[in-house]
Backbone as JSON Lines, residues from 0, in Angstrom:
{"i":0,"aa":"X","n":[7.97,250.96,136.07],"ca":[7.06,250.67,137.17],"c":[7.86,250.68,138.48]}
{"i":1,"aa":"X","n":[7.32,251.38,139.48],"ca":[7.94,251.43,140.79],"c":[7.43,250.26,141.6]}
{"i":2,"aa":"X","n":[8.33,249.6,142.31],"ca":[7.88,248.46,143.11],"c":[7.99,248.81,144.58]}
{"i":3,"aa":"X","n":[7.28,248.08,145.4],"ca":[7.25,248.29,146.84],"c":[7.97,247.13,147.5]}
{"i":4,"aa":"X","n":[8.81,247.43,148.46],"ca":[9.63,246.4,149.09],"c":[8.78,245.46,149.94]}
{"i":5,"aa":"X","n":[9.28,244.22,150.16],"ca":[8.55,243.28,151.02],"c":[8.31,243.83,152.42]}
{"i":6,"aa":"X","n":[9.24,244.66,152.93],"ca":[9.07,245.24,154.26],"c":[7.83,246.13,154.31]}
{"i":7,"aa":"X","n":[7.56,246.84,153.2],"ca":[6.39,247.71,153.15],"c":[5.1,246.92,153.23]}
{"i":8,"aa":"X","n":[5.08,245.74,152.64],"ca":[3.85,244.94,152.64],"c":[3.58,244.33,154.01]}
{"i":9,"aa":"X","n":[4.57,244.35,154.92],"ca":[4.38,243.79,156.25],"c":[3.9,244.82,157.26]}
{"i":10,"aa":"X","n":[3.97,246.1,156.91],"ca":[3.57,247.15,157.85],"c":[2.06,247.17,158.04]}
{"i":11,"aa":"X","n":[1.59,247.32,159.29],"ca":[0.15,247.46,159.51],"c":[-0.33,248.82,159.03]}
{"i":12,"aa":"X","n":[-1.61,248.95,158.77],"ca":[-2.16,250.22,158.29],"c":[-1.82,251.36,159.24]}
{"i":13,"aa":"X","n":[-1.83,251.09,160.53],"ca":[-1.6,252.14,161.52],"c":[-0.17,252.7,161.46]}
{"i":14,"aa":"X","n":[0.73,252.01,160.75],"ca":[2.11,252.47,160.64],"c":[2.29,253.51,159.53]}
{"i":15,"aa":"X","n":[1.25,253.73,158.72],"ca":[1.33,254.69,157.62],"c":[0.76,256.04,158.05]}
{"i":16,"aa":"X","n":[1.27,257.1,157.44],"ca":[0.75,258.44,157.71],"c":[-0.6,258.67,157.05]}
{"i":17,"aa":"X","n":[-0.85,257.96,155.96],"ca":[-2.08,258.19,155.19],"c":[-2.62,256.87,154.67]}
{"i":18,"aa":"X","n":[-3.95,256.72,154.73],"ca":[-4.63,255.55,154.19],"c":[-5.59,256.02,153.11]}
{"i":19,"aa":"X","n":[-5.46,255.45,151.92],"ca":[-6.38,255.74,150.82],"c":[-7.23,254.5,150.58]}
{"i":20,"aa":"X","n":[-8.53,254.69,150.54],"ca":[-9.47,253.6,150.35],"c":[-10.05,253.64,148.94]}
{"i":21,"aa":"X","n":[-10.23,252.49,148.34],"ca":[-11.1,252.35,147.18],"c":[-12.53,252.45,147.73]}
{"i":22,"aa":"X","n":[-13.52,252.66,146.87],"ca":[-14.89,252.79,147.37],"c":[-15.7,251.51,147.17]}
{"i":23,"aa":"X","n":[-16.14,251.25,145.93],"ca":[-17.06,250.14,145.66],"c":[-16.33,248.8,145.81]}
{"i":24,"aa":"X","n":[-16.86,247.96,146.69],"ca":[-16.24,246.68,146.96],"c":[-15.27,246.73,148.12]}
{"i":25,"aa":"X","n":[-14.99,247.92,148.61],"ca":[-14.07,248.09,149.73],"c":[-14.78,248.69,150.93]}
{"i":26,"aa":"X","n":[-15.39,249.87,150.74],"ca":[-16.13,250.51,151.83],"c":[-17.64,250.3,151.71]}
{"i":27,"aa":"X","n":[-18.12,250.28,150.49],"ca":[-19.55,250.1,150.24],"c":[-19.74,249.22,149.01]}
{"i":28,"aa":"X","n":[-20.97,248.78,148.82],"ca":[-21.33,248.09,147.59],"c":[-22.41,248.92,146.92]}
{"i":29,"aa":"X","n":[-22.05,249.54,145.78],"ca":[-23.03,250.35,145.05],"c":[-24.07,249.44,144.41]}
{"i":30,"aa":"X","n":[-25.31,249.81,144.51],"ca":[-26.41,249.06,143.9],"c":[-26.61,249.54,142.46]}
{"i":31,"aa":"X","n":[-25.75,249.05,141.58],"ca":[-25.78,249.46,140.17],"c":[-25.91,248.21,139.31]}
{"i":32,"aa":"X","n":[-26.85,248.25,138.39],"ca":[-26.98,247.18,137.4],"c":[-26.12,247.57,136.21]}
{"i":33,"aa":"X","n":[-24.92,247.02,136.16],"ca":[-23.95,247.45,135.14],"c":[-24.39,247.04,133.74]}
{"i":34,"aa":"X","n":[-25.22,246.02,133.59],"ca":[-25.76,245.67,132.27],"c":[-26.66,246.79,131.76]}
{"i":35,"aa":"X","n":[-27.46,247.36,132.64],"ca":[-28.33,248.48,132.26],"c":[-27.49,249.7,131.91]}
{"i":36,"aa":"X","n":[-26.45,249.96,132.7],"ca":[-25.55,251.08,132.42],"c":[-24.93,250.92,131.03]}
{"i":37,"aa":"X","n":[-24.44,249.72,130.75],"ca":[-23.81,249.45,129.45],"c":[-24.81,249.69,128.31]}
{"i":38,"aa":"X","n":[-26.04,249.23,128.5],"ca":[-27.07,249.43,127.48],"c":[-27.34,250.92,127.27]}
{"i":39,"aa":"X","n":[-27.45,251.67,128.35],"ca":[-27.74,253.1,128.24],"c":[-26.59,253.87,127.61]}
{"i":40,"aa":"X","n":[-25.36,253.47,127.92],"ca":[-24.2,254.12,127.3],"c":[-24.13,253.77,125.82]}
{"i":41,"aa":"X","n":[-24.44,252.52,125.47],"ca":[-24.47,252.13,124.06],"c":[-25.47,252.99,123.28]}
{"i":42,"aa":"X","n":[-26.57,253.35,123.93],"ca":[-27.57,254.2,123.28],"c":[-27.01,255.59,122.98]}
{"i":43,"aa":"X","n":[-26.11,256.08,123.83],"ca":[-25.47,257.38,123.57],"c":[-24.65,257.31,122.29]}
{"i":44,"aa":"X","n":[-23.89,256.23,122.14],"ca":[-23.08,256.05,120.94],"c":[-23.96,255.89,119.7]}
{"i":45,"aa":"X","n":[-25.01,255.11,119.85],"ca":[-25.91,254.88,118.72],"c":[-26.54,256.2,118.25]}
{"i":46,"aa":"X","n":[-26.95,257.02,119.2],"ca":[-27.57,258.31,118.85],"c":[-26.57,259.24,118.15]}
{"i":47,"aa":"X","n":[-25.29,259.07,118.46],"ca":[-24.25,259.9,117.84],"c":[-23.69,259.28,116.57]}
{"i":48,"aa":"X","n":[-24.2,258.09,116.2],"ca":[-23.73,257.43,114.99],"c":[-22.36,256.8,115.13]}
{"i":49,"aa":"X","n":[-22.0,256.43,116.36],"ca":[-20.7,255.82,116.62],"c":[-20.93,254.34,116.93]}
{"i":50,"aa":"X","n":[-20.2,253.47,116.24],"ca":[-20.35,252.03,116.43],"c":[-19.65,251.58,117.71]}
{"i":51,"aa":"X","n":[-20.43,251.11,118.69],"ca":[-19.88,250.61,119.94],"c":[-20.3,249.17,120.19]}
{"i":52,"aa":"X","n":[-20.72,248.5,119.12],"ca":[-21.21,247.12,119.26],"c":[-20.11,246.18,119.74]}
{"i":53,"aa":"X","n":[-20.46,245.33,120.69],"ca":[-19.56,244.27,121.13],"c":[-18.45,244.69,122.07]}
{"i":54,"aa":"X","n":[-18.47,245.91,122.59],"ca":[-17.41,246.31,123.52],"c":[-17.99,246.51,124.92]}
{"i":55,"aa":"X","n":[-17.14,246.33,125.93],"ca":[-17.61,246.46,127.3],"c":[-17.57,247.92,127.75]}
{"i":56,"aa":"X","n":[-18.02,248.15,128.97],"ca":[-18.15,249.52,129.46],"c":[-16.82,250.24,129.55]}
{"i":57,"aa":"X","n":[-15.76,249.55,129.98],"ca":[-14.44,250.19,130.05],"c":[-13.96,250.6,128.66]}
{"i":58,"aa":"X","n":[-14.19,249.73,127.69],"ca":[-13.82,250.07,126.32],"c":[-14.67,251.22,125.8]}
{"i":59,"aa":"X","n":[-15.93,251.29,126.24],"ca":[-16.78,252.4,125.84],"c":[-16.25,253.73,126.38]}
{"i":60,"aa":"X","n":[-15.68,253.7,127.59],"ca":[-15.08,254.93,128.12],"c":[-13.92,255.39,127.25]}
{"i":61,"aa":"X","n":[-13.11,254.44,126.8],"ca":[-12.01,254.78,125.9],"c":[-12.55,255.35,124.58]}
{"i":62,"aa":"X","n":[-13.57,254.69,124.05],"ca":[-14.18,255.15,122.81],"c":[-14.81,256.53,122.99]}
{"i":63,"aa":"X","n":[-15.36,256.79,124.15],"ca":[-15.96,258.11,124.43],"c":[-14.89,259.2,124.36]}
{"i":64,"aa":"X","n":[-13.7,258.91,124.87],"ca":[-12.6,259.86,124.77],"c":[-12.24,260.12,123.31]}
{"i":65,"aa":"X","n":[-12.15,259.06,122.55],"ca":[-11.74,259.15,121.14],"c":[-12.79,259.85,120.27]}
{"i":66,"aa":"X","n":[-14.06,259.69,120.62],"ca":[-15.13,260.2,119.76],"c":[-15.75,261.5,120.26]}
{"i":67,"aa":"X","n":[-15.19,262.08,121.31],"ca":[-15.7,263.35,121.82],"c":[-17.02,263.24,122.57]}
{"i":68,"aa":"X","n":[-17.32,262.03,123.06],"ca":[-18.59,261.82,123.77],"c":[-18.39,261.62,125.28]}
{"i":69,"aa":"X","n":[-17.22,261.95,125.78],"ca":[-16.9,261.66,127.19],"c":[-17.91,262.3,128.14]}
{"i":70,"aa":"X","n":[-18.25,263.56,127.94],"ca":[-19.18,264.23,128.87],"c":[-20.55,263.55,128.87]}
{"i":71,"aa":"X","n":[-21.03,263.19,127.68],"ca":[-22.34,262.54,127.59],"c":[-22.33,261.16,128.24]}
{"i":72,"aa":"X","n":[-21.26,260.42,128.0],"ca":[-21.14,259.08,128.57],"c":[-20.99,259.16,130.09]}
{"i":73,"aa":"X","n":[-20.16,260.09,130.56],"ca":[-19.98,260.26,132.0],"c":[-21.29,260.64,132.68]}
{"i":74,"aa":"X","n":[-22.09,261.45,132.01],"ca":[-23.37,261.86,132.59],"c":[-24.28,260.66,132.82]}
{"i":75,"aa":"X","n":[-24.31,259.75,131.85],"ca":[-25.16,258.56,131.96],"c":[-24.64,257.64,133.06]}
{"i":76,"aa":"X","n":[-23.35,257.35,133.04],"ca":[-22.78,256.46,134.05],"c":[-22.92,257.08,135.43]}
{"i":77,"aa":"X","n":[-22.61,258.36,135.53],"ca":[-22.65,259.04,136.81],"c":[-24.04,259.04,137.43]}
{"i":78,"aa":"X","n":[-25.06,259.17,136.61],"ca":[-26.43,259.15,137.13],"c":[-26.75,257.79,137.76]}
{"i":79,"aa":"X","n":[-26.37,256.73,137.07],"ca":[-26.57,255.38,137.62],"c":[-25.76,255.18,138.9]}
{"i":80,"aa":"X","n":[-24.51,255.63,138.89],"ca":[-23.66,255.44,140.06],"c":[-24.17,256.23,141.26]}
{"i":81,"aa":"X","n":[-24.62,257.46,141.01],"ca":[-25.1,258.28,142.11],"c":[-26.35,257.65,142.74]}
{"i":82,"aa":"X","n":[-27.25,257.16,141.9],"ca":[-28.44,256.48,142.43],"c":[-28.03,255.21,143.17]}
{"i":83,"aa":"X","n":[-27.05,254.48,142.61],"ca":[-26.56,253.28,143.27],"c":[-25.88,253.58,144.6]}
{"i":84,"aa":"X","n":[-25.25,254.76,144.69],"ca":[-24.62,255.17,145.94],"c":[-25.67,255.48,147.0]}
{"i":85,"aa":"X","n":[-26.77,256.07,146.59],"ca":[-27.86,256.38,147.54],"c":[-28.45,255.11,148.14]}
{"i":86,"aa":"X","n":[-28.43,254.02,147.36],"ca":[-29.0,252.76,147.83],"c":[-27.92,251.75,148.23]}
{"i":87,"aa":"X","n":[-26.69,252.22,148.36],"ca":[-25.55,251.32,148.59],"c":[-25.6,250.65,149.95]}
{"i":88,"aa":"X","n":[-24.93,249.51,150.01],"ca":[-24.77,248.76,151.25],"c":[-23.42,249.1,151.86]}
{"i":89,"aa":"X","n":[-23.42,249.37,153.13],"ca":[-22.17,249.62,153.86],"c":[-21.47,248.28,154.09]}
{"i":90,"aa":"X","n":[-20.18,248.22,153.8],"ca":[-19.39,247.02,154.04],"c":[-18.66,247.13,155.38]}
{"i":91,"aa":"X","n":[-18.29,246.01,155.97],"ca":[-17.66,246.05,157.3],"c":[-16.42,246.94,157.38]}
{"i":92,"aa":"X","n":[-15.67,247.03,156.31],"ca":[-14.42,247.78,156.31],"c":[-14.66,249.28,156.47]}
{"i":93,"aa":"X","n":[-15.87,249.75,156.2],"ca":[-16.18,251.17,156.39],"c":[-16.05,251.57,157.84]}
{"i":94,"aa":"X","n":[-16.17,250.61,158.74],"ca":[-16.05,250.91,160.17],"c":[-14.64,251.35,160.54]}
{"i":95,"aa":"X","n":[-13.66,251.03,159.72],"ca":[-12.28,251.42,160.0],"c":[-12.0,252.87,159.61]}
{"i":96,"aa":"X","n":[-12.86,253.45,158.77],"ca":[-12.66,254.84,158.33],"c":[-12.82,255.76,159.53]}
{"i":97,"aa":"X","n":[-11.87,256.67,159.67],"ca":[-11.86,257.57,160.81],"c":[-10.86,257.17,161.86]}
{"i":98,"aa":"X","n":[-10.2,256.05,161.65],"ca":[-9.24,255.56,162.63],"c":[-7.8,255.92,162.32]}
{"i":99,"aa":"X","n":[-7.57,256.77,161.32],"ca":[-6.21,257.09,160.9],"c":[-6.05,258.61,160.78]}
{"i":100,"aa":"X","n":[-4.81,259.07,160.78],"ca":[-4.54,260.51,160.78],"c":[-5.0,261.2,159.51]}
{"i":101,"aa":"X","n":[-4.78,260.58,158.37],"ca":[-5.19,261.16,157.08],"c":[-5.79,260.06,156.24]}
{"i":102,"aa":"X","n":[-6.98,260.32,155.67],"ca":[-7.66,259.3,154.87],"c":[-8.26,259.92,153.61]}
{"i":103,"aa":"X","n":[-8.23,259.14,152.54],"ca":[-8.81,259.59,151.29],"c":[-9.5,258.43,150.59]}
{"i":104,"aa":"X","n":[-10.24,258.78,149.54],"ca":[-10.9,257.79,148.69],"c":[-10.46,258.01,147.26]}
{"i":105,"aa":"X","n":[-10.03,256.94,146.61],"ca":[-9.65,256.96,145.19],"c":[-10.44,255.85,144.51]}
{"i":106,"aa":"X","n":[-11.3,256.24,143.56],"ca":[-12.27,255.28,143.03],"c":[-12.39,255.37,141.52]}
{"i":107,"aa":"X","n":[-12.82,254.25,140.93],"ca":[-13.2,254.25,139.51],"c":[-14.63,254.72,139.32]}
{"i":108,"aa":"X","n":[-15.34,254.98,140.4],"ca":[-16.67,255.57,140.3],"c":[-16.51,257.09,140.2]}
{"i":109,"aa":"X","n":[-17.55,257.76,139.72],"ca":[-17.45,259.21,139.59],"c":[-17.38,259.85,140.98]}
{"i":110,"aa":"X","n":[-16.79,261.02,141.04],"ca":[-16.58,261.69,142.33],"c":[-17.9,261.96,143.04]}
{"i":111,"aa":"X","n":[-18.92,262.37,142.3],"ca":[-20.22,262.66,142.92],"c":[-20.77,261.43,143.64]}
{"i":112,"aa":"X","n":[-20.7,260.26,142.99],"ca":[-21.2,259.03,143.62],"c":[-20.38,258.68,144.86]}
{"i":113,"aa":"X","n":[-19.08,258.91,144.8],"ca":[-18.23,258.65,145.98],"c":[-18.7,259.5,147.15]}
{"i":114,"aa":"X","n":[-18.89,260.78,146.88],"ca":[-19.3,261.69,147.96],"c":[-20.69,261.34,148.47]}
{"i":115,"aa":"X","n":[-21.58,260.93,147.56],"ca":[-22.92,260.52,147.98],"c":[-22.85,259.33,148.92]}
{"i":116,"aa":"X","n":[-22.08,258.31,148.54],"ca":[-21.96,257.11,149.37],"c":[-21.35,257.43,150.74]}
{"i":117,"aa":"X","n":[-20.34,258.27,150.75],"ca":[-19.71,258.65,152.02],"c":[-20.69,259.39,152.91]}
{"i":118,"aa":"X","n":[-21.52,260.24,152.31],"ca":[-22.55,260.96,153.08],"c":[-23.61,259.99,153.6]}
{"i":119,"aa":"X","n":[-24.1,259.11,152.73],"ca":[-25.16,258.17,153.1],"c":[-24.74,257.32,154.31]}
{"i":120,"aa":"X","n":[-23.48,256.96,154.35],"ca":[-23.0,256.06,155.41],"c":[-22.26,256.8,156.54]}
{"i":121,"aa":"X","n":[-22.41,258.13,156.56],"ca":[-21.88,258.95,157.65],"c":[-20.39,258.8,157.86]}
{"i":122,"aa":"X","n":[-19.64,258.71,156.78],"ca":[-18.18,258.63,156.93],"c":[-17.46,259.77,156.19]}
{"i":123,"aa":"X","n":[-18.2,260.66,155.56],"ca":[-17.59,261.75,154.79],"c":[-16.71,262.64,155.66]}
{"i":124,"aa":"X","n":[-17.11,262.87,156.9],"ca":[-16.35,263.77,157.77],"c":[-14.95,263.26,158.07]}
{"i":125,"aa":"X","n":[-14.7,261.97,157.87],"ca":[-13.4,261.39,158.17],"c":[-12.47,261.34,156.95]}
{"i":126,"aa":"X","n":[-12.99,261.76,155.8],"ca":[-12.24,261.63,154.55],"c":[-11.73,263.0,154.11]}
{"i":127,"aa":"X","n":[-10.41,263.11,153.96],"ca":[-9.77,264.38,153.64],"c":[-9.73,264.69,152.15]}
{"i":128,"aa":"X","n":[-9.82,263.67,151.3],"ca":[-9.74,263.88,149.84],"c":[-10.51,262.79,149.12]}
{"i":129,"aa":"X","n":[-11.19,263.18,148.04],"ca":[-11.93,262.23,147.21],"c":[-11.55,262.46,145.76]}
{"i":130,"aa":"X","n":[-11.07,261.41,145.11],"ca":[-10.75,261.47,143.68],"c":[-11.5,260.34,142.99]}
{"i":131,"aa":"X","n":[-12.37,260.73,142.07],"ca":[-13.14,259.75,141.32],"c":[-12.62,259.6,139.9]}
{"i":132,"aa":"X","n":[-13.33,258.8,139.14],"ca":[-12.95,258.52,137.75],"c":[-12.89,259.8,136.91]}
{"i":133,"aa":"X","n":[-13.73,260.76,137.25],"ca":[-13.84,261.99,136.46],"c":[-13.12,263.18,137.08]}
{"i":134,"aa":"X","n":[-12.36,262.96,138.14],"ca":[-11.66,264.06,138.81],"c":[-10.4,264.46,138.07]}
{"i":135,"aa":"X","n":[-9.67,263.47,137.58],"ca":[-8.44,263.7,136.82],"c":[-8.58,263.02,135.46]}
{"i":136,"aa":"X","n":[-7.73,263.37,134.49],"ca":[-7.9,262.84,133.13],"c":[-7.67,261.34,132.98]}
{"i":137,"aa":"X","n":[-6.93,260.71,133.89],"ca":[-6.63,259.28,133.74],"c":[-7.37,258.47,134.8]}
{"i":138,"aa":"X","n":[-7.42,257.14,134.59],"ca":[-8.12,256.24,135.5],"c":[-7.2,255.11,135.93]}
{"i":139,"aa":"X","n":[-7.49,254.57,137.13],"ca":[-6.76,253.37,137.56],"c":[-6.9,252.3,136.46]}
{"i":140,"aa":"X","n":[-5.83,251.57,136.16],"ca":[-4.61,251.38,136.93],"c":[-3.51,252.42,136.74]}
{"i":141,"aa":"X","n":[-3.75,253.48,135.95],"ca":[-2.8,254.58,135.93],"c":[-2.66,255.09,137.36]}
{"i":142,"aa":"X","n":[-1.47,255.39,137.82],"ca":[-1.3,255.8,139.22],"c":[-1.73,257.23,139.53]}
{"i":143,"aa":"X","n":[-1.95,258.07,138.52],"ca":[-2.2,259.49,138.77],"c":[-3.39,259.76,139.68]}
{"i":144,"aa":"X","n":[-4.55,259.08,139.54],"ca":[-5.63,259.35,140.49],"c":[-5.24,259.07,141.94]}
{"i":145,"aa":"X","n":[-4.51,258.0,142.17],"ca":[-4.06,257.67,143.51],"c":[-3.07,258.72,144.02]}
{"i":146,"aa":"X","n":[-2.12,259.09,143.18],"ca":[-1.13,260.09,143.59],"c":[-1.78,261.44,143.84]}
{"i":147,"aa":"X","n":[-2.79,261.8,143.05],"ca":[-3.51,263.05,143.27],"c":[-4.26,263.01,144.6]}
{"i":148,"aa":"X","n":[-4.84,261.87,144.94],"ca":[-5.51,261.73,146.24],"c":[-4.52,261.97,147.37]}
{"i":149,"aa":"X","n":[-3.35,261.37,147.26],"ca":[-2.32,261.51,148.29],"c":[-1.85,262.96,148.39]}
{"i":150,"aa":"X","n":[-1.67,263.62,147.24],"ca":[-1.26,265.04,147.26],"c":[-2.31,265.88,147.98]}
{"i":151,"aa":"X","n":[-3.59,265.63,147.68],"ca":[-4.67,266.4,148.3],"c":[-4.75,266.16,149.8]}
{"i":152,"aa":"X","n":[-4.23,265.04,150.24],"ca":[-4.2,264.73,151.67],"c":[-2.98,265.35,152.36]}
{"i":153,"aa":"X","n":[-2.07,265.91,151.57],"ca":[-0.85,266.48,152.12],"c":[0.16,265.43,152.56]}
{"i":154,"aa":"X","n":[0.07,264.26,151.94],"ca":[0.96,263.15,152.3],"c":[1.91,262.85,151.14]}
{"i":155,"aa":"X","n":[2.77,261.88,151.33],"ca":[3.69,261.46,150.28],"c":[3.46,259.99,149.97]}
{"i":156,"aa":"X","n":[3.73,259.56,148.72],"ca":[3.48,258.17,148.34],"c":[4.16,257.14,149.23]}
{"i":157,"aa":"X","n":[5.37,257.42,149.65],"ca":[6.1,256.44,150.46],"c":[5.54,256.3,151.89]}
{"i":158,"aa":"X","n":[4.72,257.24,152.29],"ca":[4.12,257.19,153.63],"c":[2.65,256.82,153.6]}
{"i":159,"aa":"X","n":[2.17,256.37,152.44],"ca":[0.74,256.06,152.27],"c":[0.54,254.59,151.92]}
{"i":160,"aa":"X","n":[-0.67,254.11,152.16],"ca":[-1.08,252.77,151.77],"c":[-2.43,252.88,151.08]}
{"i":161,"aa":"X","n":[-2.62,252.1,150.03],"ca":[-3.89,252.07,149.3],"c":[-4.56,250.74,149.6]}
{"i":162,"aa":"X","n":[-5.82,250.81,150.02],"ca":[-6.59,249.61,150.35],"c":[-7.69,249.46,149.3]}
{"i":163,"aa":"X","n":[-7.69,248.33,148.58],"ca":[-8.67,248.13,147.54],"c":[-9.06,246.68,147.39]}
{"i":164,"aa":"X","n":[-9.86,246.41,146.35],"ca":[-10.37,245.04,146.18],"c":[-10.11,244.48,144.79]}
{"i":165,"aa":"X","n":[-9.37,245.21,143.95],"ca":[-9.21,244.74,142.57],"c":[-7.77,244.8,142.11]}
{"i":166,"aa":"X","n":[-7.5,244.09,141.03],"ca":[-6.16,244.11,140.44],"c":[-5.83,245.5,139.93]}
{"i":167,"aa":"X","n":[-6.83,246.26,139.45],"ca":[-6.58,247.64,139.02],"c":[-6.07,248.49,140.18]}
{"i":168,"aa":"X","n":[-6.64,248.27,141.37],"ca":[-6.18,248.99,142.55],"c":[-4.73,248.65,142.85]}
{"i":169,"aa":"X","n":[-4.43,247.36,142.84],"ca":[-3.07,246.92,143.13],"c":[-2.08,247.48,142.1]}
{"i":170,"aa":"X","n":[-2.45,247.43,140.83],"ca":[-1.55,247.95,139.78],"c":[-1.31,249.44,139.93]}
{"i":171,"aa":"X","n":[-2.36,250.19,140.26],"ca":[-2.2,251.64,140.45],"c":[-1.22,251.93,141.58]}
{"i":172,"aa":"X","n":[-1.36,251.19,142.67],"ca":[-0.46,251.39,143.81],"c":[0.97,251.05,143.43]}
{"i":173,"aa":"X","n":[1.18,249.9,142.84],"ca":[2.54,249.47,142.47],"c":[3.19,250.48,141.53]}
{"i":174,"aa":"X","n":[2.41,250.94,140.54],"ca":[2.96,251.88,139.56],"c":[3.28,253.24,140.18]}
{"i":175,"aa":"X","n":[2.59,253.57,141.27],"ca":[2.83,254.84,141.93],"c":[3.8,254.77,143.1]}
{"i":176,"aa":"X","n":[4.34,253.57,143.37],"ca":[5.26,253.42,144.48],"c":[4.57,253.53,145.83]}
{"i":177,"aa":"X","n":[3.31,253.09,145.89],"ca":[2.5,253.16,147.1],"c":[2.25,251.74,147.61]}
{"i":178,"aa":"X","n":[2.36,251.54,148.91],"ca":[2.06,250.24,149.49],"c":[0.6,249.9,149.22]}
{"i":179,"aa":"X","n":[0.29,248.61,149.13],"ca":[-1.08,248.19,148.81],"c":[-1.5,247.04,149.7]}
{"i":180,"aa":"X","n":[-2.78,247.05,150.07],"ca":[-3.39,245.92,150.76],"c":[-4.72,245.61,150.1]}
{"i":181,"aa":"X","n":[-4.98,244.33,149.86],"ca":[-6.35,243.94,149.53],"c":[-7.16,244.11,150.81]}
{"i":182,"aa":"X","n":[-8.39,244.55,150.68],"ca":[-9.16,244.97,151.85],"c":[-9.28,243.88,152.91]}
{"i":183,"aa":"X","n":[-9.44,242.64,152.5],"ca":[-9.57,241.57,153.49],"c":[-8.3,241.43,154.32]}
{"i":184,"aa":"X","n":[-7.13,241.49,153.68],"ca":[-5.9,241.33,154.42],"c":[-5.56,242.59,155.21]}
{"i":185,"aa":"X","n":[-6.03,243.75,154.76],"ca":[-5.76,244.99,155.49],"c":[-6.44,244.96,156.85]}
{"i":186,"aa":"X","n":[-7.68,244.52,156.9],"ca":[-8.41,244.45,158.16],"c":[-7.76,243.41,159.06]}
{"i":187,"aa":"X","n":[-7.48,242.23,158.53],"ca":[-6.84,241.17,159.29],"c":[-5.47,241.63,159.78]}
{"i":188,"aa":"X","n":[-4.73,242.32,158.91],"ca":[-3.39,242.78,159.21],"c":[-3.37,243.62,160.48]}
{"i":189,"aa":"X","n":[-4.25,244.59,160.58],"ca":[-4.27,245.44,161.77],"c":[-4.76,244.69,163.01]}
{"i":190,"aa":"X","n":[-5.68,243.76,162.85],"ca":[-6.14,242.97,164.0],"c":[-4.99,242.1,164.53]}
{"i":191,"aa":"X","n":[-4.23,241.52,163.59],"ca":[-3.11,240.67,164.0],"c":[-2.09,241.5,164.79]}
{"i":192,"aa":"X","n":[-1.76,242.69,164.26],"ca":[-0.77,243.53,164.94],"c":[-1.28,244.09,166.25]}
{"i":193,"aa":"X","n":[-2.59,244.36,166.31],"ca":[-3.17,244.89,167.53],"c":[-3.16,243.84,168.64]}
{"i":194,"aa":"X","n":[-3.29,242.58,168.27],"ca":[-3.35,241.51,169.26],"c":[-1.98,241.01,169.7]}
{"i":195,"aa":"X","n":[-0.94,241.4,168.96],"ca":[0.39,240.86,169.27],"c":[1.14,241.72,170.27]}
């Protein structure tokens, strides 16, 4: 695991060449009933004769890979996410998008839903790269989706910062050697530096 130095955690967002944002819980709140999604995904397994009783949605994604049902499962989840993106709530941190030289989105939501939410909230034009759960073979906290986002932005990990709201986001950044900010401290961080 690559670690980030304490000096890196003190830098304001504006000091980085590239800012990568998580989507749900960071820029927007997707209107998705995850209990309904889990039920609908369980029905996919049941129809295929695969036992998925008692496991959560993340475990179902793993099981989908193992049982050859990934495309079917992704289709169900993606449909819910895309509809949730259309009805999503814009969060205050979305107002910061567009204020940096290079920006991307790296999310555990499917890429289509990410793009839908960015379009709905008129911030897509400011985003240079979008990597969703289904864009690359691995998912956060594996660092590859984040690193792929940074590559698509034409930046390097040491010059980028990832802003997110979950431990998976933080782990992905740490494992990829990328600076990380929880979204609340990222906004405060730049305000503090701007005022000093």
